[in-house]
N, C-alpha and C positions, 0 to 999 in steps of 0.2 A: 813711442812713436807712433803717429796716426796717419792712415791713408785709406779712406774709405773707398778707393778705386783697387787697392791690392796691388798695385805697381810699385813694389817696396823699391825703395832707394839704399844701394849699399853704400856705406860710407867711403867716400874716396876712389880714385882710380889708380892711385900711385901705391905699390906695394913695396915697402922697404925691406931691406936685408933682415932686420929683426923679425919679420914676418916668417922668412923662408925655411929655417931649420928647427926641426922638432928639439933641439937641445935648448932652445930660448924660450921654452914653455914653462919649465918648472918656476913658481914663485914661493918664495921662502914666506913661513907663515908670522913672521917677526921680522922687524927691521934691522939692519945691521948695527953694530955698536956706533955710536957717535960721541964725539966730546964735547959738541956744543949743546947749548941749553935747550935749544930747540929740537935737536936730535934727542936729546936725553927725556924731553917731555914726549915726544912723539913714542918713543921706547915704551915709555911708561905707560902710556893710554893702551898700547897695542899689546902690551905684553900679555895679558889674560885672554887673549884670543884663542889660544890652542885649547882652553878650557871651554870656550863657548861654541867650538865647531861642530861639534856633534849634535847640539842643540839645533843651530842653524840650518845644518842639514834635514833635521826631522822637520821642523818648520817649513823649510822651502817645499820638501815633498808633500806636505800637507795641503800648502796652498795651490800646489799644482795639481793636487786632485780633487781640489773644491773651487774650480773657477766661477767667478762673479762677473756679470756684463755692467757696463756704466750705470752709475747710480743704483747699482743692486747689490754694493760690496759690502753688505752687512755682516758677514762672518768675517771677511778679512778685517774690517774697520775694527770688528769687537777685539780680536786677538792684538791687533797694533793696540788699541786702547789699554788693554790689560797689561800689556808688556811695557809700556811707556808709564803707566801709574807705578808698578813695581819698582821702575828706575827711579822715581821721583820727580817724574815730569809733572807739570801743571798741566791737565789733560782736558779737551773740550771735544767733544764727538757730534755728530749730527750735523756739520756745517754744511749746507747744501745738500743735506740728505744722509751722505755717508762718510763725508770727509772728517778727518782726523787731525787735529794738532796736539803738539806737545811742547811745552815752553819749560826750559831750565835756565833759570836766573843765577847766574855765579859771579856777581861781582860786576865791576866797572868794564865797560868795553865793547866792542861793537855787536852787533846783531846780526847773527849768521843763520841763514835758513837753508836747511836740507830737504829735498823733496824726491818722494817716489810716488808713482802714480799704481794703480791697484787693479784697474778693471782688465777683464779677458774678453776674448773675442767670440763671435758665434760660427765657430771652427770647430770641426770632426777631427778628433786627435787620431794621427797615425804614426806615432813614434815608437810605439812597442815598448815604452817604458813601464817598470813594475810600478811606478807610481803615475800612470797616466791620468787623465781626468776621468771622474766618476760620473761627469754630468754628461748627459747626451747632447751632442752639437754645441758643447763649449770647451773652450781650451785657452790656456795661456799661451798664445802661440806669437806673442810678442815681448814675454820675458818680463811682465810686470810683477810676476812672482819673484823673480830674481829681484827686482829693485825694492819690493816690499821687505824681504829678508834682509837685503843688505844694509838697508836703513836702520831698520831695527837692531842688528848687530852693532852698526857704529852707535845707535844712540845708547846702546848698553856699555860701550865702551868708554864712550866720552862721560858718561854719567858716573861710572866708576872711578874714572881717572881725572875728576873735576878738579883735584888739588893742582892740576898741571896746565890749567887754563882759565882766563879771566873772560866774562862777557855773558852774552845771553844767547842760547841756542835754541832754535825752532826747528822741530821735525814736523814735516807737512805730509801727510798720506792724502793723495787726490783720486776722486773718483773721475769716470768718465774722460779720460784723455784722448781713448780712441775715436770718440765722436767729436772731439774738440769742444766740450763744454764744461769740463770740469774744473778748469782753473777760472773761467769765468764764471761758474756758479758760486764757487767758494768766495771770490771778490765780491760779487753781488750781494752774497749773505752777509757782507760786513767783515771779512776776513782782518782789513786793516783800520776800516772806517769807525768800528766799534771796539777797536781794539781788544778782539779775541786773541791774536797775538801782536807784538811789539812790529812795528815796520822795520822789514830787514835793511842791513845796510849792503848786504850781500846774498844772491841766490845760486846754490850749487845744485847739480843734478847730474846723473849719469843714466845711459841707457845701454842695455846687453846688445851685442851684434855678432853677425856670423862671421868673425874672423877669429884667430888663434886666441884661447883663452891665455891669460898672462901678459895681454898686451893693452895699452890704452891709446886710442886715437882721438886727435884733437883737431879743431880748425877755428882759427882767429877770424873774428868778424863775422859776417854773415855765414853761418854754418848749416842752416837748413831753411827751407823754401816756406815762404808764405803759401797758404792754399785757401782757395776758395772752391765749395762745391755748389753748384747751381742746379736749380731744375727751372726749365723753360717749357712752358705750355704753349703750344701753338693752336689758335682756334680757327677752324675752317666750318663747311656746311657740308653736312653729310648727306650721302642718297646713295641711291641703286648703282651698283659697280658698271651696269650696263649704260648708265645715262651720265658720265661724268661732266658732261657740258652743263648739267644741273646744280654741280656742287663746287665748293671750294676746296680742295682736297690738301688736308693739314700734313699728311704722309709726305707728299712731294713738296710741300713747304719746308718741313723739317729735314727731309733729307738734303734738299738744298743748303739748307743752314750748316748740317754738320761738315759737308764739303766745304764750303766758303769760308768756317769759321777756322780753319786751318792755315787759311792765306794771312792770319793775322801774324802768327809766328814767322811764315815765310817771307811776307811782305810789309810788316808793318813794325817789326821788332829789328833793332840792330843786331849784329852777330856777336856784340859783347855782352848783350842782355839776354840772360838765361830765362825762357819762358818755356812752360809745356802746359798745351791744351789738349785734354783727353775726354773724349765724348765716352761715357762708360754704360749708358743706358738708353735703349730707344724704344718706346711703347705706344702701340697705337692699333686699335681696331681689334674685333675678334672673329671675322669672318671675312674668308676671300672676294666675296660678292658686294661687301658694304664698303662704303667709302665713309669712314667715320668723321666725327664733328671735332676731334683734337688729336694731337699727337704730344706726346711729353718725352722730353730730351734731358738727361741728366750729364754734366761735364765738371771737369774739375780744371782750374786754373793755377799754376805754380809759378812762381815769380820770387826773385831776391831782392827787388827794389820798389819802394813804395810808389813812386811815380809811375814806373813801368807798369807795376799792378793796376793803378787806376785807370792808365792809357789801356790797358788792355782789356780789363773788365766793360769799360765804353764801349771797346769796339765790338766786344760780344753781343752787348745790347743792341749797339746800331745794325748789326748785322741779322739779328733776330728779326727786329723792327723792319728791315728794308724787306726782307724775305717774304714777310708777311703782307706788306704794302705790293711787292712784286706779283704776288697771288690775287690780289684782289679780296683779301680778310676784310672782315667788317669789325674785326676786333684786333687790336694789338697783342702781341703775346705778354704773357705775365711770369715773370721772372721771381723766382724764390730762392733766398740764399738758406742752404741746408746746413753748413757749418763752415767757419772761417778761423783760420790759423796764422797768426803774424809770424814775420821773418824771425828765426832764432837767431839771436845776435849775441855772439861772444865777447865780451869786454876783452879787449887784447892785454890790458896791464893784469887784470885779475887771472887771466890765463897764464900768462906768463910767471906770475908769483906763485901760483898753485902748482903749475909744471916744475917750479924749481924744488918743490916739496916733492912732487912723485918722482923725480930724477932721483933725487937722494937716497929715496926709499926703495925703489924698483930697479933704478938703473936705466940710464939713458936710451939703451937698446929696446927697453919696453915701451917708450912713447913714440908715437910717429903722426905726422900731420897727414891731414885728408883734405880732400877738396869739397866744397859745398854739396851737400846732399839735396836730392830733391823732395823727399819725405818731409814731414811736418810735425810741429810738436806745439803745445801750448803753455809749456813752464816758462817762457818769456815774458807772458802775460803778468805772472807772480812779481817779477823783476821790474816790468815796465810800470805797473801800479805803485811800486815804492820806488821809483826812481833809482833803483839800484842797479848795480851791475850784475851780470849772469856768466856763469861758466858751465857749460853743458858738455861733456865729453863722452865719448864711446868707451865701453868695456867690452874686451874680447870675451866670446863666452862658447867658441866651437872647438871640438876636439881638436887640438893641436896638429897630431899626426894626419888626421884625416884632411885637415885644412891644407897642411904642407904637401900631402900626395896630390890633392886637387888643383892646387896652384901649380905646381911641376907640370901637371898634366894639361893645364890649360883649361880646367873644366869647373870652375869655382862657381859658374851661374849654373851648371848642371848638377853638380855633386855635394853642395853646400846648401841646404835649405836656408832661404831667407826670413826675417820677420813675416809674420802673418800665415807661413806655411803649416800646414798641419804636420808637418814633420820638424817642425822646428823644437830642437830640445838642447839648450845649454848644458855643459857639462858642470857637474856640481862644484867639482875642484880642478883647478885653482879659481874657477868664476867667483864663488862666494868669497874667497880669502881676499880675493885682489878688489873686489867690490866692497867688502866692508873696510878693508885697509884704505882705500881710494876716498871713500866719504869721509873716514874719521880724520885723515891727513888734511883735505883739502878745508875741513872745518879747523882744524888747529892751526893751519898757515893762516887763517882770517881772524881767528881769534887772538887775545892777547895773552901774553904770559902773566902769571899770577903775581899780586903785588905782595912781595914777601917782607916787605919793611916793617 
């Protein structure tokens, strides 16, 4: 989950009863027995998990110790490729630099794509973990090491249990989600157009989050916001601080813009339309006695509707130009788009069908609905480019007792570190257990039963 402004959005505002007690947290490592063919297939695929968990824990701790930034995930990508090759996947590496895909063709049926992001963040770790980052100023502060581990675990189980499903499985390890470039870069590199992988019929993904481990949260429809990060350069005329009348002050121009742009949400957006505008950077000048010739403002715009998004971005541009005109600037402001994320939209039908399998495996008390979050993701691009439905869910990762204690005290924001925090530290179990099982179960739900005739 990406957010260059670091104002991390927690999924949801409603806390269900399932979250409230520590007795709701343990997750069995295997599914309960079932008489149906679908249940039996799932049980058979998940059955070897107990023999894999020690290796997955070691893998997770190794990935956490060695975080890599976007488009630099060479070590992580190599390990993913090695494991997929050993599992019989048709592996392609180097897509958009560090992207990796594995394809397992297993008879007729739909093409199911499972995605994990790989990149870390430029954050100095303060978790105190025995397996803390060994790279100064780098940390898996958003849990992408969890995502990689869980997808490799699910890929292993699904490959070993291929007798119990039919179709084509695509596993995709994506670089640079945090800067909003990885999915687009893989698509631009011909992910589908050059048939590096078959076009998927459905895209599935998950993200670890700071609520109790052993729970899954979901949101139907628009689940995460579109986000546009902009850099606006205001041009003035510099001069001596003692003679401001000879200048056009870009600091005053940009400061007026910073205040005025908040009126877009307050006066141009309906109350039912969710929009957030955040100015996160303002840079101008080097001396107290010199009026500079330019000021640079960086801001983010978040929205959940494309028409609202277009209208708000146009308003931001209009206000920037108007402030320059009002100041008498001889040059219009210049706007650069730094990164852009689409709305993450969960297909309601796919969500419902996969959640049926989640409920059968984990129990209804493990699932809860959340409100749309203002954080952003680029996994939806993989679905949009394929004209396929997406289901993207949240995986609880925090110590259940700590979460329960903070919840009871009304101190979630103070005591439970969010994604991108230097103290973000998901518990290993049951987070990995549930993450592997959720991905494998979701894939089996969308794949077909084998033809035994």
